[in-house]
N, CA, C and O atoms as CSV, one atom per row, in Angstrom:
chain,resi,resn,atom,element,x,y,z
A,1,MET,N,N,135.736,147.323,80.086
A,1,MET,CA,C,136.632,148.232,80.706
A,1,MET,C,C,137.747,147.338,81.247
A,1,MET,O,O,137.537,146.186,81.627
A,2,PHE,N,N,138.959,147.940,81.263
A,2,PHE,CA,C,140.080,147.228,81.881
A,2,PHE,C,C,140.273,147.568,83.324
A,2,PHE,O,O,140.226,148.746,83.680
A,3,CYS,N,N,140.483,146.621,84.154
A,3,CYS,CA,C,140.686,146.883,85.589
A,3,CYS,C,C,142.136,147.056,85.819
A,3,CYS,O,O,142.916,146.123,85.629
A,4,PRO,N,N,142.557,148.330,86.260
A,4,PRO,CA,C,143.993,148.568,86.323
A,4,PRO,C,C,144.653,148.248,87.655
A,4,PRO,O,O,145.800,148.622,87.902
A,5,LEU,N,N,143.901,147.539,88.521
A,5,LEU,CA,C,144.475,147.185,89.807
A,5,LEU,C,C,145.302,145.846,89.656
A,5,LEU,O,O,144.807,144.842,89.146
A,6,ALA,N,N,146.516,145.898,90.105
A,6,ALA,CA,C,147.386,144.779,90.063
A,6,ALA,C,C,146.848,143.592,90.845
A,6,ALA,O,O,147.076,142.445,90.459
A,7,THR,N,N,146.168,143.837,91.890
A,7,THR,CA,C,145.734,142.756,92.750
A,7,THR,C,C,144.427,142.086,92.340
A,7,THR,O,O,144.021,141.051,92.869
A,8,CYS,N,N,143.800,142.731,91.376
A,8,CYS,CA,C,142.517,142.179,90.841
A,8,CYS,C,C,142.766,141.069,89.846
A,8,CYS,O,O,143.610,141.204,88.960
A,9,SER,N,N,142.062,140.002,89.980
A,9,SER,CA,C,142.256,138.901,89.017
A,9,SER,C,C,141.463,139.053,87.744
A,9,SER,O,O,141.611,138.264,86.812
A,10,ILE,N,N,140.584,140.115,87.701
A,10,ILE,CA,C,139.785,140.386,86.490
A,10,ILE,C,C,140.574,141.361,85.599
A,10,ILE,O,O,141.080,142.382,86.063
A,11,ALA,N,N,140.657,141.035,84.389
A,11,ALA,CA,C,141.366,142.013,83.427
A,11,ALA,C,C,140.343,142.961,82.791
A,11,ALA,O,O,140.555,144.173,82.752
A,12,TYR,N,N,139.200,142.385,82.278
A,12,TYR,CA,C,138.196,143.165,81.649
A,12,TYR,C,C,136.792,142.795,82.128
A,12,TYR,O,O,136.480,141.639,82.415
A,13,PHE,N,N,135.975,143.823,82.198
A,13,PHE,CA,C,134.543,143.598,82.598
A,13,PHE,C,C,133.670,144.569,81.839
A,13,PHE,O,O,134.131,145.557,81.268
A,14,ASP,N,N,132.431,144.258,81.857
A,14,ASP,CA,C,131.433,145.260,81.236
A,14,ASP,C,C,130.206,145.370,82.136
A,14,ASP,O,O,130.132,144.732,83.187
A,15,GLN,N,N,129.257,146.179,81.712
A,15,GLN,CA,C,128.068,146.467,82.495
A,15,GLN,C,C,127.094,145.300,82.533
A,15,GLN,O,O,126.099,145.337,83.257
A,16,PHE,N,N,127.380,144.271,81.757
A,16,PHE,CA,C,126.515,143.071,81.756
A,16,PHE,C,C,127.124,141.971,82.636
A,16,PHE,O,O,126.707,140.814,82.585
A,17,GLU,N,N,128.106,142.352,83.433
A,17,GLU,CA,C,128.789,141.414,84.350
A,17,GLU,C,C,129.570,140.271,83.634
A,17,GLU,O,O,129.847,139.222,84.216
A,18,ARG,N,N,129.903,140.525,82.367
A,18,ARG,CA,C,130.833,139.691,81.696
A,18,ARG,C,C,132.240,140.008,82.104
A,18,ARG,O,O,132.567,141.184,82.261
A,19,MET,N,N,133.076,139.044,82.281
A,19,MET,CA,C,134.482,139.207,82.695
A,19,MET,C,C,135.451,138.364,82.019
A,19,MET,O,O,135.134,137.243,81.622
A,20,VAL,N,N,136.646,138.855,81.863
A,20,VAL,CA,C,137.836,138.181,81.342
A,20,VAL,C,C,138.845,138.232,82.497
A,20,VAL,O,O,139.187,139.294,83.018
A,21,GLY,N,N,139.313,137.002,82.877
A,21,GLY,CA,C,140.308,136.953,83.857
A,21,GLY,C,C,141.687,137.326,83.403
A,21,GLY,O,O,141.989,137.107,82.230
A,22,ALA,N,N,142.570,137.879,84.241
A,22,ALA,CA,C,143.930,138.131,83.798
A,22,ALA,C,C,144.627,136.918,83.337
A,22,ALA,O,O,145.512,137.029,82.488
A,23,ASP,N,N,144.292,135.721,83.844
A,23,ASP,CA,C,144.899,134.501,83.412
A,23,ASP,C,C,144.433,134.028,81.986
A,23,ASP,O,O,144.935,133.049,81.434
A,24,GLN,N,N,143.475,134.764,81.452
A,24,GLN,CA,C,142.884,134.403,80.118
A,24,GLN,C,C,143.438,135.340,79.062
A,24,GLN,O,O,143.056,135.209,77.899
A,25,LEU,N,N,144.288,136.247,79.384
A,25,LEU,CA,C,144.846,137.197,78.376
A,25,LEU,C,C,145.809,136.505,77.418
A,25,LEU,O,O,146.549,135.606,77.817
A,26,GLN,N,N,145.800,136.902,76.224
A,26,GLN,CA,C,146.648,136.212,75.214
A,26,GLN,C,C,148.119,136.520,75.434
A,26,GLN,O,O,148.976,135.704,75.097
A,27,ARG,N,N,148.436,137.715,76.009
A,27,ARG,CA,C,149.780,138.113,76.311
A,27,ARG,C,C,149.775,138.860,77.616
A,27,ARG,O,O,148.789,139.534,77.915
A,28,PRO,N,N,150.828,138.779,78.417
A,28,PRO,CA,C,150.835,139.480,79.719
A,28,PRO,C,C,150.598,140.948,79.614
A,28,PRO,O,O,151.081,141.555,78.658
A,29,ALA,N,N,149.896,141.567,80.516
A,29,ALA,CA,C,149.602,142.978,80.515
A,29,ALA,C,C,149.932,143.560,81.861
A,29,ALA,O,O,149.652,142.985,82.913
A,30,TRP,N,N,150.564,144.774,81.785
A,30,TRP,CA,C,150.866,145.507,83.036
A,30,TRP,C,C,149.562,146.044,83.565
A,30,TRP,O,O,148.757,146.413,82.709
A,31,PRO,N,N,149.228,146.146,84.789
A,31,PRO,CA,C,150.005,145.635,85.971
A,31,PRO,C,C,149.596,144.183,86.380
A,31,PRO,O,O,150.018,143.686,87.424
A,32,LYS,N,N,148.793,143.542,85.560
A,32,LYS,CA,C,148.380,142.179,85.927
A,32,LYS,C,C,149.621,141.296,86.020
A,32,LYS,O,O,149.672,140.424,86.886
A,33,SER,N,N,150.592,141.480,85.190
A,33,SER,CA,C,151.841,140.740,85.179
A,33,SER,C,C,152.988,141.756,85.289
A,33,SER,O,O,153.129,142.603,84.407
A,34,MET,N,N,153.803,141.695,86.335
A,34,MET,CA,C,154.835,142.632,86.569
A,34,MET,C,C,155.950,142.366,85.611
A,34,MET,O,O,156.836,143.216,85.529
A,35,ASP,N,N,156.011,141.313,84.894
A,35,ASP,CA,C,156.946,140.986,83.859
A,35,ASP,C,C,156.644,141.610,82.522
A,35,ASP,O,O,157.512,141.712,81.655
A,36,ALA,N,N,155.386,142.034,82.360
A,36,ALA,CA,C,154.918,142.604,81.062
A,36,ALA,C,C,155.488,144.042,80.964
A,36,ALA,O,O,155.730,144.702,81.974
A,37,PRO,N,N,155.691,144.501,79.706
A,37,PRO,CA,C,156.072,145.885,79.547
A,37,PRO,C,C,155.075,146.859,80.078
A,37,PRO,O,O,153.875,146.704,79.853
A,38,LEU,N,N,155.543,147.867,80.782
A,38,LEU,CA,C,154.691,148.856,81.284
A,38,LEU,C,C,154.086,149.632,80.143
A,38,LEU,O,O,152.938,150.072,80.202
A,39,CYS,N,N,154.884,149.794,79.099
A,39,CYS,CA,C,154.430,150.443,77.857
A,39,CYS,C,C,154.335,149.446,76.729
A,39,CYS,O,O,155.345,149.028,76.162
A,40,ALA,N,N,153.130,149.074,76.412
A,40,ALA,CA,C,152.946,147.992,75.395
A,40,ALA,C,C,153.298,148.445,74.005
A,40,ALA,O,O,153.628,147.626,73.147
A,41,CYS,N,N,153.228,149.815,73.753
A,41,CYS,CA,C,153.557,150.307,72.430
A,41,CYS,C,C,155.051,150.169,72.053
A,41,CYS,O,O,155.432,149.777,70.950
A,42,PHE,N,N,155.838,150.520,73.045
A,42,PHE,CA,C,157.280,150.638,72.776
A,42,PHE,C,C,158.167,149.641,73.612
A,42,PHE,O,O,159.397,149.660,73.568
A,43,GLY,N,N,157.439,148.781,74.368
A,43,GLY,CA,C,158.204,147.750,75.083
A,43,GLY,C,C,159.008,148.234,76.380
A,43,GLY,O,O,159.868,147.509,76.882
A,44,LEU,N,N,158.720,149.367,76.847
A,44,LEU,CA,C,159.376,149.900,78.030
A,44,LEU,C,C,158.997,149.092,79.244
A,44,LEU,O,O,157.813,148.940,79.547
A,45,THR,N,N,159.998,148.566,79.950
A,45,THR,CA,C,159.735,147.747,81.121
A,45,THR,C,C,160.010,148.490,82.433
A,45,THR,O,O,160.564,149.588,82.388
A,46,VAL,N,N,159.656,147.954,83.572
A,46,VAL,CA,C,160.046,148.541,84.802
A,46,VAL,C,C,161.636,148.406,84.977
A,46,VAL,O,O,162.255,149.217,85.666
A,47,ASP,N,N,162.210,147.430,84.373
A,47,ASP,CA,C,163.688,147.321,84.435
A,47,ASP,C,C,164.348,148.494,83.684
A,47,ASP,O,O,165.395,148.998,84.092
A,48,ASP,N,N,163.722,148.908,82.598
A,48,ASP,CA,C,164.281,150.056,81.847
A,48,ASP,C,C,164.154,151.341,82.701
A,48,ASP,O,O,165.076,152.154,82.757
A,49,ILE,N,N,163.009,151.499,83.351
A,49,ILE,CA,C,162.833,152.681,84.213
A,49,ILE,C,C,163.805,152.635,85.379
A,49,ILE,O,O,164.463,153.620,85.712
A,50,ASP,N,N,163.873,151.436,85.998
A,50,ASP,CA,C,164.848,151.273,87.059
A,50,ASP,C,C,166.303,151.647,86.639
A,50,ASP,O,O,167.062,152.259,87.390
A,51,ALA,N,N,166.619,151.254,85.443
A,51,ALA,CA,C,167.961,151.553,84.944
A,51,ALA,C,C,168.215,153.086,84.826
A,51,ALA,O,O,169.287,153.597,85.150
A,52,ASP,N,N,167.131,153.793,84.329
A,52,ASP,CA,C,167.235,155.253,84.329
A,52,ASP,C,C,167.457,155.769,85.777
A,52,ASP,O,O,168.307,156.627,86.013
A,53,ILE,N,N,166.717,155.257,86.684
A,53,ILE,CA,C,166.874,155.751,88.073
A,53,ILE,C,C,168.226,155.420,88.584
A,53,ILE,O,O,168.833,156.283,89.218
A,54,ASP,N,N,168.752,154.276,88.376
A,54,ASP,CA,C,170.065,153.871,88.782
A,54,ASP,C,C,171.190,154.743,88.185
A,54,ASP,O,O,172.200,155.027,88.830
A,55,GLU,N,N,170.967,155.153,86.923
A,55,GLU,CA,C,171.894,155.958,86.234
A,55,GLU,C,C,171.767,157.461,86.578
A,55,GLU,O,O,172.626,158.269,86.223
A,56,GLY,N,N,170.686,157.801,87.269
A,56,GLY,CA,C,170.456,159.155,87.610
A,56,GLY,C,C,169.961,159.979,86.371
A,56,GLY,O,O,170.184,161.189,86.324
A,57,GLY,N,N,169.326,159.363,85.420
A,57,GLY,CA,C,168.874,160.010,84.252
A,57,GLY,C,C,167.438,159.677,83.965
A,57,GLY,O,O,166.741,159.045,84.760
A,58,VAL,N,N,167.006,160.135,82.770
A,58,VAL,CA,C,165.628,159.903,82.334
A,58,VAL,C,C,165.542,159.573,80.853
A,58,VAL,O,O,164.482,159.724,80.246
A,59,ALA,N,N,166.665,159.118,80.255
A,59,ALA,CA,C,166.709,158.883,78.782
A,59,ALA,C,C,165.687,157.980,78.266
A,59,ALA,O,O,165.065,158.271,77.244
A,60,ARG,N,N,165.465,156.837,78.947
A,60,ARG,CA,C,164.483,155.833,78.424
A,60,ARG,C,C,163.033,156.399,78.649
A,60,ARG,O,O,162.176,156.266,77.775
A,61,VAL,N,N,162.797,156.986,79.754
A,61,VAL,CA,C,161.479,157.535,80.101
A,61,VAL,C,C,161.211,158.698,79.076
A,61,VAL,O,O,160.155,158.757,78.448
A,62,ARG,N,N,162.157,159.562,78.949
A,62,ARG,CA,C,161.989,160.670,78.017
A,62,ARG,C,C,161.705,160.196,76.629
A,62,ARG,O,O,160.824,160.744,75.967
A,63,ALA,N,N,162.407,159.205,76.158
A,63,ALA,CA,C,162.229,158.659,74.753
A,63,ALA,C,C,160.833,158.095,74.600
A,63,ALA,O,O,160.266,158.243,73.518
A,64,VAL,N,N,160.216,157.444,75.618
A,64,VAL,CA,C,158.850,156.984,75.462
A,64,VAL,C,C,157.884,158.118,75.433
A,64,VAL,O,O,156.928,158.116,74.659
A,65,VAL,N,N,158.136,159.132,76.311
A,65,VAL,CA,C,157.257,160.304,76.275
A,65,VAL,C,C,157.220,160.952,74.916
A,65,VAL,O,O,156.150,161.290,74.410
A,66,GLU,N,N,158.385,161.127,74.324
A,66,GLU,CA,C,158.473,161.724,72.955
A,66,GLU,C,C,157.793,160.805,71.900
A,66,GLU,O,O,156.988,161.283,71.101
A,67,ARG,N,N,158.107,159.533,71.900
A,67,ARG,CA,C,157.551,158.605,71.005
A,67,ARG,C,C,156.023,158.486,71.082
A,67,ARG,O,O,155.341,158.185,70.103
A,68,SER,N,N,155.520,158.741,72.310
A,68,SER,CA,C,153.991,158.693,72.490
A,68,SER,C,C,153.308,159.750,71.707
A,68,SER,O,O,152.096,159.676,71.505
A,69,LYS,N,N,154.048,160.763,71.241
A,69,LYS,CA,C,153.442,161.919,70.520
A,69,LYS,C,C,153.424,161.664,69.014
A,69,LYS,O,O,152.924,162.480,68.240
A,70,THR,N,N,153.977,160.523,68.615
A,70,THR,CA,C,154.108,160.224,67.214
A,70,THR,C,C,153.049,159.277,66.687
A,70,THR,O,O,152.324,158.669,67.475
A,71,PRO,N,N,152.942,159.136,65.374
A,71,PRO,CA,C,151.994,158.087,64.830
A,71,PRO,C,C,152.364,156.696,65.211
A,71,PRO,O,O,151.517,155.805,65.143
A,72,ASP,N,N,153.603,156.453,65.616
A,72,ASP,CA,C,154.007,155.058,66.056
A,72,ASP,C,C,153.278,154.614,67.264
A,72,ASP,O,O,153.228,153.409,67.515
A,73,ALA,N,N,152.696,155.503,68.053
A,73,ALA,CA,C,151.996,155.203,69.303
A,73,ALA,C,C,150.662,154.623,68.912
A,73,ALA,O,O,149.830,155.323,68.335
A,74,ARG,N,N,150.445,153.407,69.202
A,74,ARG,CA,C,149.142,152.727,68.957
A,74,ARG,C,C,148.572,152.184,70.179
A,74,ARG,O,O,148.209,151.012,70.273
A,75,CYS,N,N,148.489,153.076,71.154
A,75,CYS,CA,C,147.997,152.735,72.511
A,75,CYS,C,C,146.634,152.139,72.523
A,75,CYS,O,O,146.392,151.205,73.288
A,76,GLN,N,N,145.709,152.630,71.704
A,76,GLN,CA,C,144.373,152.154,71.747
A,76,GLN,C,C,144.280,150.657,71.361
A,76,GLN,O,O,143.375,149.951,71.805
A,77,THR,N,N,145.227,150.193,70.531
A,77,THR,CA,C,145.148,148.776,70.141
A,77,THR,C,C,146.186,147.904,70.843
A,77,THR,O,O,145.997,146.693,70.965
A,78,LEU,N,N,147.311,148.527,71.317
A,78,LEU,CA,C,148.366,147.701,71.949
A,78,LEU,C,C,148.312,147.646,73.455
A,78,LEU,O,O,148.732,146.660,74.061
A,79,ALA,N,N,147.797,148.700,74.065
A,79,ALA,CA,C,147.799,148.811,75.581
A,79,ALA,C,C,146.540,148.084,76.039
A,79,ALA,O,O,145.474,148.243,75.443
A,80,ALA,N,N,146.661,147.296,77.083
A,80,ALA,CA,C,145.526,146.593,77.626
A,80,ALA,C,C,144.359,147.457,78.043
A,80,ALA,O,O,143.189,147.098,77.911
A,81,SER,N,N,144.740,148.621,78.556
A,81,SER,CA,C,143.738,149.628,78.917
A,81,SER,C,C,143.197,150.450,77.782
A,81,SER,O,O,142.156,151.096,77.893
A,82,GLY,N,N,143.937,150.412,76.667
A,82,GLY,CA,C,143.521,151.283,75.507
A,82,GLY,C,C,143.973,152.702,75.732
A,82,GLY,O,O,143.547,153.579,74.981
A,83,GLN,N,N,144.788,152.986,76.691
A,83,GLN,CA,C,145.256,154.352,76.961
A,83,GLN,C,C,146.770,154.417,76.852
A,83,GLN,O,O,147.488,153.420,76.925
A,84,CYS,N,N,147.204,155.649,76.672
A,84,CYS,CA,C,148.663,155.892,76.543
A,84,CYS,C,C,149.321,155.553,77.961
A,84,CYS,O,O,148.695,155.726,79.006
A,85,CYS,N,N,150.492,155.108,77.928
A,85,CYS,CA,C,151.245,154.671,79.107
A,85,CYS,C,C,151.993,155.784,79.796
A,85,CYS,O,O,152.498,155.555,80.895
A,86,VAL,N,N,152.108,157.008,79.218
A,86,VAL,CA,C,152.967,157.997,79.723
A,86,VAL,C,C,152.635,158.317,81.210
A,86,VAL,O,O,153.570,158.460,81.998
A,87,ALA,N,N,151.433,158.427,81.600
A,87,ALA,CA,C,151.121,158.736,83.033
A,87,ALA,C,C,151.578,157.640,83.931
A,87,ALA,O,O,152.094,157.893,85.020
A,88,GLU,N,N,151.398,156.415,83.490
A,88,GLU,CA,C,151.828,155.234,84.370
A,88,GLU,C,C,153.357,155.194,84.410
A,88,GLU,O,O,153.940,154.930,85.462
A,89,VAL,N,N,153.984,155.445,83.316
A,89,VAL,CA,C,155.457,155.453,83.318
A,89,VAL,C,C,156.006,156.566,84.287
A,89,VAL,O,O,156.878,156.320,85.120
A,90,GLN,N,N,155.473,157.725,84.131
A,90,GLN,CA,C,155.884,158.805,85.035
A,90,GLN,C,C,155.604,158.513,86.487
A,90,GLN,O,O,156.443,158.739,87.359
A,91,ARG,N,N,154.404,158.004,86.736
A,91,ARG,CA,C,153.991,157.609,88.108
A,91,ARG,C,C,155.031,156.640,88.678
A,91,ARG,O,O,155.548,156.851,89.775
A,92,TYR,N,N,155.332,155.578,87.925
A,92,TYR,CA,C,156.319,154.581,88.411
A,92,TYR,C,C,157.698,155.276,88.640
A,92,TYR,O,O,158.344,155.095,89.672
A,93,TYR,N,N,158.105,156.067,87.637
A,93,TYR,CA,C,159.456,156.747,87.825
A,93,TYR,C,C,159.469,157.550,89.173
A,93,TYR,O,O,160.325,157.326,90.028
A,94,PHE,N,N,158.537,158.446,89.323
A,94,PHE,CA,C,158.633,159.312,90.481
A,94,PHE,C,C,158.379,158.573,91.802
A,94,PHE,O,O,158.887,158.976,92.848
A,95,LYS,N,N,157.595,157.498,91.749
A,95,LYS,CA,C,157.400,156.758,93.015
A,95,LYS,C,C,158.674,156.008,93.386
A,95,LYS,O,O,158.959,155.866,94.576
A,96,HIS,N,N,159.462,155.516,92.409
A,96,HIS,CA,C,160.632,154.720,92.718
A,96,HIS,C,C,161.961,155.454,92.740
A,96,HIS,O,O,162.931,154.916,93.275
A,97,ARG,N,N,162.054,156.643,92.193
A,97,ARG,CA,C,163.282,157.299,92.070
A,97,ARG,C,C,163.978,157.619,93.398
A,97,ARG,O,O,165.202,157.723,93.479
A,98,GLY,N,N,163.149,157.770,94.430
A,98,GLY,CA,C,163.743,158.024,95.787
A,98,GLY,C,C,163.785,156.807,96.615
A,98,GLY,O,O,164.140,156.914,97.789
A,99,THR,N,N,163.459,155.658,96.128
A,99,THR,CA,C,163.493,154.439,96.872
A,99,THR,C,C,164.919,153.848,96.957
A,99,THR,O,O,165.547,153.610,95.925
A,100,PRO,N,N,165.435,153.609,98.192
A,100,PRO,CA,C,166.761,152.943,98.236
A,100,PRO,C,C,166.799,151.616,97.523
A,100,PRO,O,O,165.873,150.808,97.604
A,101,GLY,N,N,167.882,151.417,96.832
A,101,GLY,CA,C,168.059,150.149,96.127
A,101,GLY,C,C,167.463,150.154,94.801
A,101,GLY,O,O,167.529,149.131,94.120
A,102,MET,N,N,166.889,151.200,94.364
A,102,MET,CA,C,166.309,151.313,93.029
A,102,MET,C,C,167.210,152.117,92.167
A,102,MET,O,O,166.910,152.335,90.994
């Protein structure tokens, strides 16, 4: 299983107490690395979402939501969690859209 907590140094663990540290990942993964794309399938970053917020729009977020419904979405193999990023993208957007300076 993937540990989705940003503050946890463990990336993967299983029921046999085997673990893979976030520092052992072959490529950065959100939220273990804030520089990693939030959406591994399509490369959407927090900077992209922040740009939508700054512009008062949702073009980039909407594009990822729409693309996530296509065969191009390979979340099970590209996302560290093996899950679609849409919920996390929307969570980030709504959390930060009312934040001053965002």
